[in-house]
Backbone as a ProteinNet text record, in pm:
[ID]
protein_1_A
[PRIMARY]
XXXXXXXXXXXXXXXXXXXXXXXXXXXXXXXXXXXXXXXXXXXXXXXXXXXXXXXXXXXXXXXXXXXXXXXXXXXXXXXXXXXXXXXXXXXXXXXXXXXXXXXXXXXXXXXXXXXXXXXXXXXXXXXXXXXXXXXXXXXXXXXXXXXXXXXXXXXXXXXXXXXXXXXXXXXXXXXXXXXXXXXXXXXXXXXXXXXXXXXXXXXXXXXXXXXXXXXXXXXXXXXXXXXXXXXXXXXXX
[TERTIARY]
334	423.6	498.5	629.6	708.4	673.9	636.9	598.6	641.4	600.6	636.8	525.8	444.7	324.3	353.2	465.7	498	579.9	601	680.6	588.2	624.8	545	556.8	450.2	452.9	425.2	482.1	458.4	329.7	293.9	175.8	79.2	-45.4	-143.8	-212.9	-296.4	-363.1	-454.9	-524.2	-612.6	-538.6	-421.3	-340.2	-288.2	-246.4	-202.9	-316.3	-438.9	-553.7	-575	-559.2	-576.2	-469.4	-347.7	-240.7	-275.6	-324.5	-361.6	-478.6	-577.9	-693.8	-650.2	-563.6	-515.4	-437.3	-351.5	-273.6	-364.3	-462.7	-556.1	-636.3	-682.5	-760.4	-677.9	-553.6	-465.4	-441.4	-417.1	-392.2	-513.4	-630.6	-750.9	-794.1	-767.6	-796.2	-713	-585.5	-498.7	-543.1	-581.5	-618.6	-749.1	-846.9	-980.2	-990.8	-939.6	-959.6	-849.3	-724.9	-613.4	-600.9	-638.7	-628.3	-700.9	-809.9	-883.8	-819.6	-761.2	-691.5	-563.6	-498.7	-371.8	-388.8	-508.6	-532.9	-510	-531	-513	-396.7	-331.6	-223.9	-89.1	13.1	148.5	234.5	364.6	461.6	452.9	427.5	419.9	303.6	189.8	73.5	100.4	173.7	207.6	299.9	391	480.6	401.9	301	214.5	141.2	92.3	23.5	115.8	239.9	336	364.7	374.5	399.4	278.9	159.1	37.3	19.8	45	24.8	148	262.5	382.6	454.8	425.5	493.4	391.2	311.8	217	115.2	63	-41.9	3.2	133.7	183.8	191.7	165.2	175.2	52.8	-62	-188.9	-197.3	-174.8	-200.4	-111.8	19.9	99.4	50.4	5.4	-45.6	-173.9	-263.8	-387.2	-356.7	-257.7	-220.8	-168.9	-83.7	-30.3	-143.7	-235.5	-346.5	-443.2	-454.8	-538.5	-483.7	-352	-288.8	-309.4	-290.8	-313.2	-457.9	-549.9	-691.5	-728.8	-672.3	-698.5	-652.2	-539.2	-484.1	-561.5	-617.8	-675.4	-827.7	-892.8	-1038.6	-1102.6	-1219.3	-1291.7	-1361.1	-1393.7	-1462.9	-1409.9	-1330.8	-1278.2	-1388.7	-1492.7	-1605.6	-1673.4	-1697.1	-1759.1	-1666.7	-1539.3	-1439.8	-1443.7	-1441.6	-1447.6	-1578.9	-1688.2	-1819.7	-1824.7	-1768.1	-1764.2	-1685	-1570	-1487.9	-1563.3	-1631.2	-1702.2	-1820.4	-1896.1	-2010.8	-1967.2	-1859.3	-1813.5	-1745.6	-1695.1	-1646.9	-1762.3	-1876.5	-1994.8	-2049.1	-2057.7	-2111.5	-2022.2	-1893	-1798.7	-1783.2	-1837.7	-1809	-1867	-1990.4	-2048.5	-1975.4	-1952	-1872.1	-1734	-1671.4	-1540	-1548	-1649.4	-1666.2	-1695	-1778.7	-1811.5	-1686.8	-1607.4	-1489.9	-1382.8	-1358.6	-1244.9	-1282.2	-1408.7	-1450.9	-1555.3	-1617.2	-1716.9	-1852.7	-1873.3	-2002.2	-2030.8	-2155.9	-2195	-2130.7	-2116.7	-2061.3	-1914.6	-1831.7	-1689.9	-1636.8	-1681	-1650.5	-1504.4	-1424.1	-1285.8	-1187	-1238.3	-1148.5	-1225.1	-1182.6	-1258.9	-1186.5	-1262.7	-1205.9	-1120.3	-1046	-943.7	-1001.1	-1128.2	-1187.6	-1188.4	-1199.6	-1194	-1054.1	-952	-814.5	-795.9	-847.3	-835.4	-913.9	-1031	-1113.3	-1044.4	-990.6	-919.2	-798.4	-731.6	-614.4	-654.1	-768.5	-816.5	-847.9	-907.1	-932.2	-801.5	-698.9	-569.3	-511.5	-518.2	-466.8	-544.3	-675.6	-756.1	-717.3	-693.5	-650.3	-515.8	-422	-291.3	-304	-391.9	-414.9	-471	-564.3	-623.2	-519.5	-431.5	-325.6	-234.2	-201.1	-115.9	-184.8	-315.4	-390.7	-413.1	-422	-467.3	-363.4	-259.1	-161	-27.3	9.5	132.1	256.1	243.3	358.1	401	526.6	570.4	570.8	595.5	599.3	458.4	364.9	225.7	170	209.9	167.6	214.5	343.8	401.1	340.3	322.9	264.8	122.4	45.4	-92.2	-98	-9.4	-5.7	34.1	131.8	175.8	63.6	-4	-113	-227.6	-262.6	-370.6	-331.7	-206.8	-159.1	-166.9	-122.3	-126.9	-270.5	-361.1	-501.2	-563.8	-541.8	-603.3	-535.3	-407	-339.8	-395.9	-418.7	-478.9	-618.7	-697.2	-832.6	-830	-735.6	-722.3	-694.8	-612.7	-583.5	-703.6	-777.5	-892.8	-1003.3	-1027.6	-1132.2	-1075.7	-943.8	-874.5	-904.5	-892.5	-910.6	-786.5	-803.4	-697.4	-570.9	-459.2	-327.7	-313.7	-422.7	-419	-336.1	-265.7	-186.4	-75.6	-19.9	88.9	40.1	-83	-137.9	-162	-218.2	-245	-114.1	-14.7	114.4	183.2	171.8	233.1	171.6	40.5	-27	11.5	26.5	68.1	204.6	297	430.6	425.2	343.7	328.9	272	183.3	124.7	226.9	301.2	397.5	508.6	543.4	652.3	598.7	472.7	406.8	465	532.4	578.5	705.7	770.6	888.4	874.4	863.1	832	933.5	1060.8	1163.6	1175	1159	1155.1	1032.5	920.9	798.5	817.9	886.4	909.4	999.6	1102.9	1191.4	1113.5	1032.9	950.8	852	796.4	703.4	770.4	888.4	961.1	993.6	1033.1	1064.2	938.5	828.4	706	643.4	676.5	623	727.6	839.2	946.9	907.3	799.2	752.5	696	670.9	637.8	746.7	829.1	953.7	933.8	829.4	811.1	723.1	658.9	568.5	637.4	764	828.9	841.9	824.3	827.1	715.7	609.8	498.8	543.8	655.7	701.4	777.5	791.8	849	748.1	623.9	526.9	491.9	491.4	462.3	567.8	692.3	800	771.8	689.5	659.3	526.6	468.1	342.4	360.8	271.7	287.6	194.6	119.6	34.3	-98.9	-125.7	-248.8	-356.7	-480.7	-594.2	-611	-600.6	-618.4	-764.6	-792.5	-928.6	-1018.6	-1147.3	-1243.9	-1286.2	-1412.1	-1468.3	-1444.5	-1465.5	-1437.4	-1507.4	-1636.3	-1711.9	-1682.6	-1627.7	-1588.3	-1489.2	-1392.9	-1288.6	-1342.3	-1448.6	-1512.9	-1595.6	-1676.3	-1768.1	-1692.6	-1578	-1502.9	-1466.1	-1434.9	-1388.4	-1493.3	-1613.3	-1711	-1757.1	-1764	-1813.3	-1720.3	-1590.1	-1499.4	-1492.9	-1514.6	-1518	-1640.4	-1753.3	-1874.4	-1854.5	-1791.6	-1767.4	-1673.3	-1567.6	-1474.5	-1544.4	-1631.9	-1707.6	-1798.5	-1861.4	-1946.2	-1867.2	-1747.6	-1661.6	-1621.8	-1591.6	-1552.8	-1664	-1788.7	-1900.3	-1914.3	-1881.2	-1886.3	-1777.9	-1659.6	-1544.4	-1564.2	-1616.8	-1626.7	-1762.4
-2013.4	-1912.4	-1968.9	-1942.6	-1988	-1900.6	-1960.6	-1882.5	-1956.1	-1903.5	-1961.8	-2049.1	-2107.2	-2176.8	-2291.9	-2358.1	-2471.7	-2431.4	-2304.4	-2255.3	-2198.2	-2222.8	-2170	-2019.1	-1955.2	-1810.7	-1743.5	-1628.8	-1552.4	-1472.1	-1408.9	-1323.6	-1381.3	-1403.9	-1458.6	-1346.6	-1385.5	-1288.3	-1195.5	-1250.3	-1168.2	-1058	-1090.3	-990.5	-885.6	-929.5	-833.3	-737	-789.8	-703.4	-600.2	-641.9	-548.6	-439.6	-476.4	-377.4	-277.6	-330.2	-244	-153	-207.6	-128.1	-15.7	-47.7	54.7	163.4	121.5	217.9	306.8	247.5	323.7	422.7	380.2	469.1	589.8	565.4	675.6	769.4	713.1	793.5	878.3	817.4	890	991.7	962.1	1060.3	1185.8	1166.3	1280.6	1354.3	1278.7	1340.2	1418.3	1367.5	1428.8	1534.1	1504.1	1590.5	1694.4	1653.8	1740.1	1868.8	1873	2002.5	2115.6	2084.6	2187.1	2215.4	2113.7	2134.4	2213.7	2192.5	2260.5	2411.2	2454.9	2598.7	2670.7	2598.5	2658.8	2595.6	2497.3	2426.4	2486.9	2427.1	2475.7	2373.1	2390.1	2303.9	2160.2	2143.4	2010.3	1930.8	1996.3	1929	1889.1	1973.1	1941.3	1820.3	1807.4	1692.3	1563.7	1571.8	1456	1416.9	1517.5	1495.5	1424.3	1469.1	1409.4	1263.9	1233.6	1095.6	1007.7	1060.5	983.2	950.9	1047.9	1029	973.3	1029.1	995.9	870.5	821.6	701.7	590.3	608.8	504.2	476	582.2	566	501.7	497	439.2	286.8	228.2	82.1	10.7	76.6	9.4	-45.5	38.2	-4.2	-120.4	-119.6	-237	-366.7	-359.8	-480.5	-526.9	-433.9	-470.1	-530.4	-478	-532.2	-675.4	-696.6	-830.9	-928.1	-884.8	-971.2	-995.9	-900.8	-921.6	-1037.1	-1038.7	-1147	-1280.5	-1279.2	-1400.8	-1446.4	-1352.4	-1386.7	-1441.1	-1382.1	-1428.7	-1572	-1605.8	-1740	-1843.2	-1800.7	-1897	-1898.8	-1800.2	-1794.8	-1914.5	-1954.1	-2064.2	-2018.9	-1890.9	-1838.9	-1700.3	-1692.1	-1562.2	-1471.1	-1531.9	-1452.2	-1382.3	-1454.1	-1394	-1290.3	-1319.8	-1227.2	-1095.1	-1103.8	-983.8	-909.5	-983.8	-921.3	-842.2	-898.4	-827	-697.7	-704.6	-584.4	-476.3	-516.6	-418.7	-358.4	-442.1	-392.7	-295.4	-327.9	-236.8	-113.6	-122.5	-2.4	95	41.1	125.3	178	90.3	129.8	231.7	226.9	314.5	450.3	466.1	588.1	713.6	706.9	824.5	857.1	759.5	791.5	847	792.3	839.9	985.1	1016.2	1152.6	1249.6	1208.6	1295.3	1326.6	1225	1243.9	1327.7	1303.5	1367.8	1484.3	1490	1598.7	1689	1642	1721.8	1722.6	1635.2	1628.9	1485.5	1458.7	1323.6	1286.4	1381.9	1357	1397.2	1307	1337	1255.8	1284.8	1199.4	1199	1288.9	1299.5	1223	1145.3	1072.6	957.2	834.1	716.6	639.9	566.4	498.6	377.5	328.3	226.7	91.1	64.7	-62.6	-76.8	33.3	27.4	-15.9	32.5	-7.6	-157.3	-205.8	-348	-433.2	-384.3	-458.9	-468.2	-358	-360	-452.4	-452.7	-539	-685.9	-716	-853.9	-897.8	-808.4	-840.2	-868.1	-791.2	-811	-948	-984.8	-1114.9	-1229.1	-1212	-1314.5	-1327.5	-1214.3	-1216.5	-1284.9	-1257.6	-1322.7	-1473	-1510.3	-1652.7	-1723.2	-1658.9	-1716.4	-1726.7	-1627.9	-1633	-1753.1	-1780	-1894.7	-2026.7	-2029.2	-2152.6	-2176.7	-2069.1	-2083.4	-2047.6	-1973.8	-1931.7	-1998.1	-2094.1	-2170.1	-2097.1	-2022.9	-1949.5	-1841.6	-1847.5	-1757.8	-1611.1	-1585.1	-1446.1	-1388.8	-1468.8	-1424.1	-1409.5	-1501.7	-1497.1	-1366.6	-1338.8	-1217.3	-1092.1	-1093.9	-979	-951.7	-1058.5	-1043.1	-984.4	-1030.6	-979.7	-832.1	-796.6	-656.9	-567.5	-613.6	-534.6	-516.7	-623.9	-615.8	-525.1	-534.8	-448.2	-302.2	-272.9	-135.6	-84.5	-171.2	-132	-98.4	-184.4	-161.9	-47.9	-28.5	88.5	217.1	214.7	329.9	356.8	251	266.5	322.1	275.3	325.6	475.5	520.3	663.2	741.4	682	751.4	773	673.8	690.7	753.6	770.1	834.4	764.5	633.6	559.5	578.4	556.9	579.9	502.1	570.1	517.9	493	490	485.2	372	402	301.5	245.2	327.5	280.1	166.1	180.3	75.2	-54.5	-43.7	-162.3	-231.9	-154.2	-210.8	-278.6	-218.3	-278.3	-414.8	-425.1	-552.5	-654.2	-608	-697.1	-758.8	-679.3	-730.2	-827.4	-794.9	-887	-1020.8	-1016.2	-1140	-1219	-1152	-1220.2	-1289	-1231.8	-1289.1	-1365.4	-1404.1	-1465.1	-1600.8	-1670.9	-1807	-1811.5	-1697.8	-1690.2	-1568.6	-1594	-1486.8	-1374.5	-1408.5	-1305.2	-1225.6	-1290.4	-1215.9	-1125.8	-1174.7	-1094.1	-970.8	-987.8	-875	-769.7	-815.3	-720.9	-645.4	-720	-657.2	-558.4	-595.2	-506.8	-379.2	-392	-272.9	-179.6	-237.9	-156	-89.3	-163.8	-110.2	-0.6	3.2	108.1	213	212.5	306.1	451.2	475.4	612.3	673.8	591.2	641.9	591.7	681.3	643.9	545.2	564.5	479.6	356.8	349.1	237.4	101.1	87.8	-43.6	-98.7	-13.5	-62.2	-162.8	-158.3	-252.4	-395.8	-414.6	-550.4	-611.2	-535.1	-593.5	-689.1	-645.2	-744.1	-851.1	-813.7	-912.9	-1024.1	-989.7	-1088.9	-1199.1	-1168.2	-1266.8	-1337.4	-1315.2	-1381	-1532	-1603.4	-1747.9	-1829.8	-1761.5	-1832.6	-1877.4	-1846.9	-1890.3	-1782.3	-1824.8	-1732.6	-1644.4	-1699.6	-1622	-1593.5	-1482.3	-1447.6	-1430.9	-1456.9	-1444.4	-1299.7	-1272.2	-1137.3	-1082.4	-1167.8	-1127.4	-998.5	-991.6	-874.5	-751.6	-769.7	-654.6	-567.7	-631	-556.9	-485.6	-538.5	-469.6	-352.2	-377.6	-275.5	-161.7	-194	-92.6	26.5	-1	107	217.9	189.1	298.1	350.2	262.4	303.6	404.8	379.6	472.5	606.1	604.2	730.4	813.2	746.5	816.9	875.7	799.1	848	967.9	960.5	1073.1	1196.6	1175.8	1288.3	1349	1263.2	1313.1	1393.9	1343.7	1418.3	1552.5	1551	1674.3	1778.1	1735.3	1828	1890.2	1814.1	1868	1972.6	1941.6	2032.3	2165.5	2158.2	2282.1	2351.3
969.9	1025.1	1145.3	1155.5	1267.7	1387.7	1499	1616.2	1741.9	1857	1984.1	2039.7	1951.6	1993.3	2088.8	2073.2	2157.9	2280.8	2298.1	2409.1	2515.9	2643.3	2751.5	2756.9	2805	2816.4	2684	2667.4	2546	2555.2	2446.9	2440	2338	2379	2286.5	2209.2	2113.4	2027.2	2106.5	2206.8	2288	2360.4	2414	2483.9	2387.1	2268.1	2166.5	2130.7	2121.2	2091	2201	2326.1	2437.2	2434.4	2400	2386.5	2275.9	2163.8	2051.7	2087.9	2159	2200.7	2293.9	2390.9	2483	2411.5	2320.2	2242	2158.2	2093.7	2009.7	2092	2209.7	2295.3	2337.9	2374.4	2414.8	2297.4	2180.5	2060.6	2024	2023.3	1984	2089.1	2215.5	2320.7	2298.5	2266.5	2238.5	2113	2009.3	1881.5	1890.3	1967.9	1972.1	2081.2	2199.2	2315.4	2333.2	2315.6	2352.6	2271.5	2143.4	2073.1	2144.9	2212.1	2285.5	2420.2	2483.1	2609.4	2590.8	2476.3	2449.8	2435.4	2403.9	2391.4	2523.4	2633.6	2764.8	2841.6	2781.7	2848.8	2817.8	2877.8	2856.5	2787.5	2800.5	2733.6	2785.9	2915	2973.6	2915.6	2897.4	2839.6	2695.1	2623.8	2485	2478.4	2575.4	2579.7	2603.7	2691.5	2716.1	2587.8	2516.5	2389.3	2290.5	2283	2190	2225.1	2353.2	2395.2	2363.8	2392.8	2368.4	2221.1	2135.1	1991.3	1922.1	1954.1	1878.2	1921.7	2042.7	2091.5	2119.1	2223.4	2263.4	2153	2093.8	1993.3	1864.5	1840.5	1715.6	1719.6	1835.1	1846	1789.7	1792	1763.2	1621	1521.2	1384	1339.4	1367.3	1327.8	1392	1517.8	1583.6	1516.4	1486.5	1417.1	1280.5	1211.8	1080.3	1093.7	1191.3	1215.8	1248.5	1334	1373.5	1258.1	1166.2	1048.4	964.9	946.6	870.8	943	1075.1	1153.5	1142.3	1154.1	1145.1	1009.2	904.8	768.6	750.7	809.9	797.2	878.8	990.9	1084.8	1087.8	1027.6	1034	964.6	1012.6	949.6	821.8	813.6	696.2	662.7	557.6	515.8	465.3	408.7	360.8	478.4	587.3	705.7	769.2	768.8	824.2	747.7	616	533.8	549.5	560.6	578.8	708.7	815.7	944.4	932.2	867.5	851.4	774.7	667.4	586.2	661.9	733.9	809.8	918	988.2	1093.2	1034.6	913	844.7	822.8	780.8	759.7	892.6	994.1	1124.1	1195.5	1167.3	1236.8	1171.4	1051.7	977	1043.7	1091.5	1157.6	1287.9	1377.4	1496	1462.3	1357.7	1314.9	1268.1	1188.8	1139.2	1252.3	1346.6	1459.4	1541.7	1570.2	1654.5	1586.9	1458.1	1392.6	1301.1	1259.1	1170.4	1235.7	1344.3	1413.1	1347	1249.2	1180.6	1138.3	1105.4	1063.5	931.7	843.7	710.8	705.7	654.4	636.5	520.6	399.2	283.7	240.4	295.4	248.5	336.8	433.8	522.8	584.1	558.7	600.4	711.7	791.7	907.9	870.1	968.8	945.1	905.2	936.2	895.6	743.1	671.4	525.3	479.7	549.5	518.3	540.8	652	683.8	584.4	543.6	448.3	312	263.5	135.6	143	257.7	275.2	276.5	335.4	333.4	190.5	111.8	-29.3	-102.3	-68.2	-131.1	-94.9	32.5	74	8	-4	-70.2	-216.8	-280.7	-420.5	-436.8	-345.7	-350.8	-328.5	-237.3	-209.5	-332.9	-398.9	-520.1	-631.5	-639.3	-740.7	-718	-592.1	-561.1	-594.8	-579.7	-607.3	-756.2	-834.3	-972.4	-1079.2	-1042.4	-1143.1	-1113.2	-1194.1	-1170.5	-1221.2	-1329.1	-1382.6	-1283.1	-1238.8	-1132.1	-1174	-1303.6	-1349.6	-1358.8	-1407.9	-1410.9	-1269.5	-1184.1	-1044.6	-978.6	-993	-933.7	-995.5	-1128	-1196.2	-1151.7	-1134	-1087.2	-947.6	-860.4	-723.2	-719.5	-801.1	-806	-858.3	-962.8	-1021	-921.6	-850.9	-753.3	-636.9	-593	-484.7	-525.9	-648.3	-697.8	-706.2	-752.3	-765.9	-630.6	-531	-401	-324.8	-345.9	-287.7	-348.8	-479.3	-547.9	-493.7	-474.8	-422	-280.3	-199.7	-62.7	-61.2	-155.7	-164.5	-216.2	-307.6	-365.2	-262.1	-178.2	-77.5	50.5	54.2	165.7	298	298.8	423.5	511.2	638.7	736.2	699.2	694.3	656.3	506.1	432.2	286.8	229.4	119.9	49.7	137.7	225.6	312.6	401.8	451.5	536.6	461.5	342	260.1	222.3	183.7	144.5	262.7	381.1	500.7	529.8	518.6	542.6	435.1	312.3	204.4	234.8	286.5	319	437.1	537.3	650.5	603.7	507.3	454.4	372.5	287.7	200.8	279.5	396.3	477.4	598.4	595	710.8	750.3	658.9	686.7	770.9	786	871.4	962	1090.4	1185.2	1182.4	1180.3	1191.8	1062.4	949.8	823.5	819.3	872.2	876.7	965.1	1077	1165.8	1102	1031.5	961.8	854.6	777.2	673.8	736.4	852.1	920.7	967.5	1027.4	1073.7	957.7	845.3	727.3	673.6	668	608.8	693.8	823.6	911.1	946.7	876.3	907.3	884.9	808.6	786.8	914	1017.2	1150.1	1244	1291.2	1357.7	1471.8	1552.3	1670.4	1644	1527.5	1498.2	1503.5	1456.9	1465.3	1607.2	1709.8	1847.4	1872.9	1791.4	1806.3	1785.7	1716.3	1688.9	1806.4	1914.3	2036.7	2100.1	2130.3	2181.2	2078.3	1951	1847.1	1846.7	1882.2	1885.5	1986.4	2087.7	2191.4	2166.4	2049.6	2014.4	2012.2	2081.2	2093.7	2003.7	1917.2	1823.8	1880.7	2007.5	2071.1	2064	2071.9	2059	2180.8	2299.3	2421.1	2449.5	2513.4	2552.9	2430.8	2451.1	2341.9	2321.7	2343.8	2328.2	2187.6	2086.5	1948.8	1910.5	1939.7	1895.9	1980.4	2101.4	2181.5	2106.6	2040.9	1972.8	1847.9	1790.1	1678.7	1729.4	1832.4	1884.1	1952	2011.8	2085.5	1997.4	1871.1	1782.8	1766.9	1716.7	1705.1	1841	1942.3	2072.4	2138.5	2135.8	2203.3	2129.8	1999	1924.4	1963	1981.6	2026.4	2165.8	2253.9	2389.9	2388.3	2309.5	2299.3	2242.8	2144.7	2089.4	2196.6	2279.4	2387.2	2488.8	2526.1	2618.7	2559.6	2430.8	2362.2	2368.3	2352.6	2356.9	2496.1	2598.4	2735.8	2757.1	2702.1	2720.4	2649.8	2527.1	2449.7	2473
[MASK]
+++++++++++++++++++++++++++++++++++++++++++++++++++++++++++++++++++++++++++++++++++++++++++++++++++++++++++++++++++++++++++++++++++++++++++++++++++++++++++++++++++++++++++++++++++++++++++++++++++++++++++++++++++++++++++++++++++++++++++++

């Protein structure tokens, strides 16, 4: 992928993750806590809610999708990468259900780690197709069929962002070799959320570097912050 790796400055992957984490925290705080605050709040509080969810909160998922593609390309073990995503999908499900459904069980809506895991399977399938299928029409047909299958599965299990999320990651992966084409494809693929393409502003300054470590912090933060938000909610109500 063409990037700013040889250029001074820019934004590394660690910084992008922090931006995504901050955006997600703001979005989930508004989604979990604010519905109860709005019952007693006024128009000004509702405007804050709209900014938190509709503007700031829309940056997180596109950045995570971009970083998933980067991680898939650069990881030493895709098998371990996928295993981590799947394990944290399972570990995050109860905190996710508590925060957004108010109960331990919420079989009709699954957390975003499932979306990322399905997308990783899709990228692995596309990679295998490139390695093993030389005929370009069979190659393209196989990729389309696999994309359709995993998008269908995403809708069936109702994971966060569903087929739209899987398809967006597929496009980011397909255009990964040219940064600016990837950004255009990303903006188009997230156009269903008006402010989401703004996430590609910090992504434009990505310098290809790893940045800060704390790999497992970013995994653990997801279920942990949902549990904390659920705890705050119990105090409020």
